[in-house]
FIKOLZA-1660 file (N, C-alpha, C; in steps of 0.1 Angstrom, whole numbers, plus 5000, padded with zeros to 4 digits):
% residues 137
   i   px   py   pz ch aa at
   1 5020 7738 8509  A  M  N
   1 5020 7737 8497  A  M CA
   1 5025 7722 8490  A  M  C
   2 5017 7718 8486  A  S  N
   2 5020 7703 8477  A  S CA
   2 5035 7709 8468  A  S  C
   3 5046 7696 8470  A  K  N
   3 5054 7700 8459  A  K CA
   3 5053 7701 8440  A  K  C
   4 5039 7693 8436  A  I  N
   4 5038 7704 8423  A  I CA
   4 5033 7716 8424  A  I  C
   5 5027 7717 8436  A  D  N
   5 5024 7731 8437  A  D CA
   5 5037 7741 8434  A  D  C
   6 5048 7736 8440  A  E  N
   6 5059 7744 8441  A  E CA
   6 5065 7742 8433  A  E  C
   7 5070 7736 8424  A  A  N
   7 5074 7731 8407  A  A CA
   7 5068 7740 8403  A  A  C
   8 5046 7739 8399  A  R  N
   8 5044 7749 8393  A  R CA
   8 5047 7765 8395  A  R  C
   9 5050 7765 8405  A  E  N
   9 5052 7782 8411  A  E CA
   9 5060 7785 8403  A  E  C
  10 5074 7778 8406  A  E  N
  10 5087 7783 8406  A  E CA
  10 5093 7780 8389  A  E  C
  11 5083 7773 8380  A  F  N
  11 5087 7772 8366  A  F CA
  11 5073 7781 8363  A  F  C
  12 5069 7789 8367  A  S  N
  12 5056 7797 8355  A  S CA
  12 5066 7809 8356  A  S  C
  13 5076 7811 8359  A  K  N
  13 5083 7818 8353  A  K CA
  13 5091 7817 8341  A  K  C
  14 5093 7810 8338  A  D  N
  14 5094 7803 8325  A  D CA
  14 5088 7807 8311  A  D  C
  15 5084 7824 8311  A  L  N
  15 5071 7823 8301  A  L CA
  15 5067 7817 8288  A  L  C
  16 5079 7816 8282  A  Y  N
  16 5082 7810 8269  A  Y CA
  16 5072 7798 8268  A  Y  C
  17 5079 7786 8282  A  A  N
  17 5067 7772 8281  A  A CA
  17 5058 7776 8291  A  A  C
  18 5055 7781 8297  A  T  N
  18 5044 7783 8304  A  T CA
  18 5031 7791 8294  A  T  C
  19 5035 7803 8296  A  K  N
  19 5025 7811 8285  A  K CA
  19 5021 7811 8272  A  K  C
  20 5034 7810 8266  A  L  N
  20 5034 7809 8248  A  L CA
  20 5030 7798 8243  A  L  C
  21 5038 7785 8252  A  S  N
  21 5038 7774 8246  A  S CA
  21 5021 7768 8248  A  S  C
  22 5019 7770 8263  A  G  N
  22 5008 7766 8271  A  G CA
  22 5013 7748 8280  A  G  C
  23 5029 7748 8283  A  I  N
  23 5030 7735 8285  A  I CA
  23 5025 7738 8303  A  I  C
  24 5024 7725 8309  A  K  N
  24 5021 7721 8320  A  K CA
  24 5030 7711 8326  A  K  C
  25 5029 7715 8341  A  I  N
  25 5039 7703 8349  A  I CA
  25 5023 7696 8355  A  I  C
  26 5026 7684 8346  A  D  N
  26 5018 7672 8355  A  D CA
  26 5018 7665 8367  A  D  C
  27 5038 7659 8369  A  E  N
  27 5037 7650 8379  A  E CA
  27 5051 7654 8381  A  E  C
  28 5060 7656 8395  A  I  N
  28 5071 7657 8398  A  I CA
  28 5075 7644 8407  A  I  C
  29 5090 7638 8406  A  G  N
  29 5098 7629 8413  A  G CA
  29 5107 7633 8412  A  G  C
  30 5115 7627 8423  A  E  N
  30 5134 7628 8418  A  E CA
  30 5136 7622 8412  A  E  C
  31 5145 7633 8400  A  D  N
  31 5150 7635 8388  A  D CA
  31 5141 7627 8377  A  D  C
  32 5125 7631 8381  A  F  N
  32 5121 7628 8370  A  F CA
  32 5108 7642 8369  A  F  C
  33 5101 7646 8355  A  A  N
  33 5091 7656 8354  A  A CA
  33 5089 7649 8343  A  A  C
  34 5071 7649 8344  A  R  N
  34 5059 7651 8335  A  R CA
  34 5050 7659 8334  A  R  C
  35 5058 7662 8315  A  C  N
  35 5049 7676 8312  A  C CA
  35 5041 7674 8303  A  C  C
  36 5028 7687 8299  A  S  N
  36 5023 7682 8289  A  S CA
  36 5018 7693 8284  A  S  C
  37 5010 7692 8268  A  M  N
  37 5009 7706 8260  A  M CA
  37 5002 7699 8252  A  M  C
  38 4987 7712 8254  A  D  N
  38 4978 7709 8240  A  D CA
  38 4979 7715 8234  A  D  C
  39 4977 7711 8221  A  L  N
  39 4981 7714 8207  A  L CA
  39 4971 7726 8202  A  L  C
  40 4977 7735 8197  A  T  N
  40 4966 7745 8191  A  T CA
  40 4970 7749 8177  A  T  C
  41 4966 7756 8164  A  P  N
  41 4974 7760 8152  A  P CA
  41 4982 7767 8154  A  P  C
  42 4988 7775 8166  A  N  N
  42 4998 7780 8167  A  N CA
  42 5015 7771 8174  A  N  C
  43 5006 7756 8174  A  H  N
  43 5022 7752 8175  A  H CA
  43 5024 7743 8160  A  H  C
  44 5015 7745 8146  A  L  N
  44 5018 7736 8138  A  L CA
  44 5028 7742 8127  A  L  C
  45 5034 7737 8125  A  N  N
  45 5039 7742 8109  A  N CA
  45 5035 7746 8096  A  N  C
  46 5040 7751 8088  A  A  N
  46 5030 7755 8074  A  A CA
  46 5024 7749 8068  A  A  C
  47 5026 7734 8073  A  Y  N
  47 5021 7722 8065  A  Y CA
  47 5009 7712 8074  A  Y  C
  48 5011 7716 8084  A  G  N
  48 4997 7714 8094  A  G CA
  48 5001 7704 8104  A  G  C
  49 5018 7699 8101  A  G  N
  49 5019 7689 8114  A  G CA
  49 5028 7699 8126  A  G  C
  50 5028 7694 8138  A  V  N
  50 5035 7698 8151  A  V CA
  50 5047 7702 8145  A  V  C
  51 5052 7714 8151  A  M  N
  51 5068 7720 8146  A  M CA
  51 5075 7712 8157  A  M  C
  52 5084 7713 8149  A  G  N
  52 5101 7701 8158  A  G CA
  52 5100 7711 8171  A  G  C
  53 5101 7726 8168  A  G  N
  53 5105 7733 8180  A  G CA
  53 5096 7733 8189  A  G  C
  54 5086 7730 8185  A  A  N
  54 5072 7730 8197  A  A CA
  54 5075 7715 8205  A  A  C
  55 5080 7706 8196  A  I  N
  55 5079 7693 8205  A  I CA
  55 5095 7695 8214  A  I  C
  56 5101 7703 8208  A  Y  N
  56 5117 7702 8211  A  Y CA
  56 5116 7708 8225  A  Y  C
  57 5107 7722 8226  A  T  N
  57 5103 7730 8236  A  T CA
  57 5098 7723 8251  A  T  C
  58 5088 7712 8243  A  L  N
  58 5084 7713 8257  A  L CA
  58 5091 7695 8267  A  L  C
  59 5103 7689 8257  A  A  N
  59 5111 7688 8262  A  A CA
  59 5118 7690 8269  A  A  C
  60 5128 7705 8266  A  D  N
  60 5131 7715 8272  A  D CA
  60 5125 7715 8285  A  D  C
  61 5116 7714 8283  A  F  N
  61 5111 7725 8298  A  F CA
  61 5108 7714 8305  A  F  C
  62 5103 7699 8303  A  A  N
  62 5105 7690 8308  A  A CA
  62 5119 7685 8312  A  A  C
  63 5130 7686 8306  A  F  N
  63 5139 7682 8314  A  F CA
  63 5145 7694 8329  A  F  C
  64 5141 7710 8322  A  A  N
  64 5144 7720 8335  A  A CA
  64 5137 7711 8343  A  A  C
  65 5126 7709 8343  A  V  N
  65 5118 7709 8359  A  V CA
  65 5126 7695 8363  A  V  C
  66 5125 7688 8354  A  A  N
  66 5133 7675 8362  A  A CA
  66 5151 7677 8370  A  A  C
  67 5160 7678 8362  A  S  N
  67 5173 7688 8367  A  S CA
  67 5172 7699 8375  A  S  C
  68 5161 7706 8376  A  N  N
  68 5163 7717 8386  A  N CA
  68 5157 7711 8398  A  N  C
  69 5142 7710 8397  A  F  N
  69 5133 7716 8407  A  F CA
  69 5141 7703 8422  A  F  C
  70 5138 7714 8433  A  G  N
  70 5147 7709 8447  A  G CA
  70 5163 7707 8446  A  G  C
  71 5171 7709 8440  A  K  N
  71 5183 7707 8439  A  K CA
  71 5186 7722 8446  A  K  C
  72 5202 7717 8448  A  E  N
  72 5208 7729 8450  A  E CA
  72 5216 7737 8444  A  E  C
  73 5218 7731 8434  A  V  N
  73 5223 7736 8421  A  V CA
  73 5219 7733 8411  A  V  C
  74 5216 7740 8399  A  A  N
  74 5212 7740 8390  A  A CA
  74 5217 7734 8378  A  A  C
  75 5209 7733 8371  A  S  N
  75 5213 7726 8357  A  S CA
  75 5209 7732 8345  A  S  C
  76 5219 7731 8337  A  V  N
  76 5214 7739 8319  A  V CA
  76 5216 7731 8313  A  V  C
  77 5209 7731 8301  A  S  N
  77 5211 7722 8287  A  S CA
  77 5226 7723 8282  A  S  C
  78 5235 7717 8281  A  A  N
  78 5253 7720 8274  A  A CA
  78 5247 7718 8261  A  A  C
  79 5237 7706 8256  A  D  N
  79 5235 7696 8247  A  D CA
  79 5224 7687 8244  A  D  C
  80 5218 7689 8232  A  G  N
  80 5203 7684 8231  A  G CA
  80 5203 7678 8218  A  G  C
  81 5197 7668 8217  A  H  N
  81 5198 7655 8204  A  H CA
  81 5181 7654 8206  A  H  C
  82 5175 7652 8191  A  A  N
  82 5165 7649 8195  A  A CA
  82 5164 7639 8180  A  A  C
  83 5150 7629 8181  A  S  N
  83 5148 7622 8172  A  S CA
  83 5133 7618 8169  A  S  C
  84 5133 7624 8161  A  F  N
  84 5118 7628 8159  A  F CA
  84 5113 7613 8152  A  F  C
  85 5107 7605 8157  A  L  N
  85 5102 7599 8152  A  L CA
  85 5091 7591 8143  A  L  C
  86 5079 7597 8148  A  N  N
  86 5063 7594 8145  A  N CA
  86 5053 7610 8141  A  N  C
  87 5046 7612 8129  A  P  N
  87 5043 7621 8133  A  P CA
  87 5032 7625 8146  A  P  C
  88 5024 7636 8150  A  T  N
  88 5018 7632 8162  A  T CA
  88 4999 7634 8158  A  T  C
  89 4992 7624 8159  A  K  N
  89 4979 7620 8155  A  K CA
  89 4969 7627 8166  A  K  C
  90 4974 7626 8179  A  G  N
  90 4968 7630 8191  A  G CA
  90 4967 7644 8189  A  G  C
  91 4960 7656 8203  A  K  N
  91 4960 7667 8205  A  K CA
  91 4968 7669 8220  A  K  C
  92 4972 7662 8224  A  T  N
  92 4979 7665 8234  A  T CA
  92 4996 7660 8234  A  T  C
  93 5004 7670 8237  A  L  N
  93 5020 7659 8239  A  L CA
  93 5027 7658 8252  A  L  C
  94 5032 7649 8255  A  I  N
  94 5033 7646 8273  A  I CA
  94 5048 7640 8269  A  I  C
  95 5055 7645 8276  A  A  N
  95 5067 7643 8277  A  A CA
  95 5072 7641 8292  A  A  C
  96 5082 7628 8292  A  E  N
  96 5086 7621 8304  A  E CA
  96 5102 7625 8305  A  E  C
  97 5108 7633 8315  A  A  N
  97 5122 7633 8318  A  A CA
  97 5125 7626 8327  A  A  C
  98 5136 7615 8328  A  K  N
  98 5140 7610 8336  A  K CA
  98 5162 7610 8332  A  K  C
  99 5165 7611 8351  A  L  N
  99 5180 7611 8347  A  L CA
  99 5185 7595 8346  A  L  C
 100 5195 7599 8341  A  L  N
 100 5200 7588 8337  A  L CA
 100 5215 7580 8344  A  L  C
 101 5220 7595 8344  A  K  N
 101 5231 7598 8346  A  K CA
 101 5236 7610 8353  A  K  C
 102 5241 7609 8369  A  D  N
 102 5244 7626 8376  A  D CA
 102 5259 7624 8381  A  D  C
 103 5266 7627 8376  A  G  N
 103 5279 7636 8380  A  G CA
 103 5283 7646 8387  A  G  C
 104 5295 7653 8389  A  K  N
 104 5298 7659 8397  A  K CA
 104 5295 7673 8391  A  K  C
 105 5296 7675 8375  A  R  N
 105 5295 7689 8370  A  R CA
 105 5288 7685 8355  A  R  C
 106 5283 7673 8354  A  N  N
 106 5272 7670 8344  A  N CA
 106 5262 7662 8347  A  N  C
 107 5251 7664 8341  A  C  N
 107 5244 7649 8341  A  C CA
 107 5235 7650 8327  A  C  C
 108 5229 7635 8332  A  F  N
 108 5220 7630 8312  A  F CA
 108 5207 7626 8317  A  F  C
 109 5203 7634 8309  A  Y  N
 109 5185 7629 8313  A  Y CA
 109 5179 7622 8294  A  Y  C
 110 5173 7615 8295  A  Q  N
 110 5165 7609 8285  A  Q CA
 110 5147 7615 8284  A  Q  C
 111 5143 7622 8277  A  V  N
 111 5130 7631 8274  A  V CA
 111 5122 7618 8263  A  V  C
 112 5115 7612 8274  A  D  N
 112 5105 7605 8258  A  D CA
 112 5091 7615 8260  A  D  C
 113 5088 7620 8245  A  V  N
 113 5076 7627 8243  A  V CA
 113 5067 7615 8233  A  V  C
 114 5051 7617 8241  A  R  N
 114 5042 7604 8230  A  R CA
 114 5034 7615 8226  A  R  C
 115 5021 7612 8222  A  D  N
 115 5008 7618 8226  A  D CA
 115 5000 7608 8234  A  D  C
 116 4987 7618 8238  A  E  N
 116 4976 7610 8241  A  E CA
 116 4975 7598 8238  A  E  C
 117 4980 7595 8226  A  L  N
 117 4972 7580 8222  A  L CA
 117 4978 7570 8223  A  L  C
 118 4992 7573 8227  A  G  N
 118 5008 7569 8228  A  G CA
 118 5011 7564 8220  A  G  C
 119 5013 7573 8211  A  T  N
 119 5021 7571 8198  A  T CA
 119 5036 7575 8205  A  T  C
 120 5045 7572 8201  A  Y  N
 120 5057 7577 8203  A  Y CA
 120 5064 7589 8194  A  Y  C
 121 5063 7597 8196  A  I  N
 121 5067 7609 8191  A  I CA
 121 5081 7614 8190  A  I  C
 122 5088 7614 8198  A  A  N
 122 5102 7617 8197  A  A CA
 122 5112 7615 8209  A  A  C
 123 5123 7610 8214  A  V  N
 123 5131 7609 8221  A  V CA
 123 5143 7621 8222  A  V  C
 124 5145 7626 8230  A  V  N
 124 5157 7636 8234  A  V CA
 124 5165 7636 8245  A  V  C
 125 5175 7631 8243  A  S  N
 125 5186 7633 8249  A  S CA
 125 5196 7647 8255  A  S  C
 126 5198 7650 8267  A  F  N
 126 5202 7660 8275  A  F CA
 126 5213 7662 8283  A  F  C
 127 5226 7669 8273  A  T  N
 127 5235 7665 8288  A  T CA
 127 5235 7680 8298  A  T  C
 128 5232 7678 8305  A  G  N
 128 5232 7691 8310  A  G CA
 128 5244 7697 8322  A  G  C
 129 5247 7707 8326  A  A  N
 129 5258 7718 8329  A  A CA
 129 5255 7716 8342  A  A  C
 130 5260 7718 8356  A  H  N
 130 5253 7720 8366  A  H CA
 130 5262 7732 8368  A  H  C
 131 5256 7743 8376  A  V  N
 131 5259 7758 8378  A  V CA
 131 5253 7761 8388  A  V  C
 132 5257 7772 8397  A  P  N
 132 5254 7780 8403  A  P CA
 132 5238 7785 8403  A  P  C
 133 5228 7782 8415  A  K  N
 133 5216 7787 8413  A  K CA
 133 5216 7802 8411  A  K  C
 134 5215 7805 8406  A  K  N
 134 5205 7822 8407  A  K CA
 134 5195 7825 8415  A  K  C
 135 5201 7838 8427  A  K  N
 135 5186 7839 8432  A  K CA
 135 5174 7849 8419  A  K  C
 136 5165 7846 8424  A  M  N
 136 5158 7851 8412  A  M CA
 136 5144 7866 8424  A  M  C
 137 5142 7875 8421  A  D  N
 137 5134 7884 8428  A  D CA
 137 5123 7883 8426  A  D  C
% end
């Protein structure tokens, strides 16, 4: 099984992101993940724009994949900050999470969110706390 297939299988248990939001893992690397989400009417707010929470969910999932896949310890969000830069013009959002700094107890990731047209939608920074991995049944 390829690494991306392993990642997809492992994170398929995150039902909110994968099933309800429709997020897919497109690329995985060392301390890096690219995830995408095809937009549907379920992602829109009352005014027809993409809900900030949908954008944040995509960024959070990309952080989770990048900071946890293949690691001996887990990382959980301790703090997250989102700056929404532009409205979405496209039909798909793409989030790229990359490690900026890793320490003994914490890590820091930046997640850039763009649409498929290249419009820069948001930048989200996450401070992750390293915790022991739980065994899942």
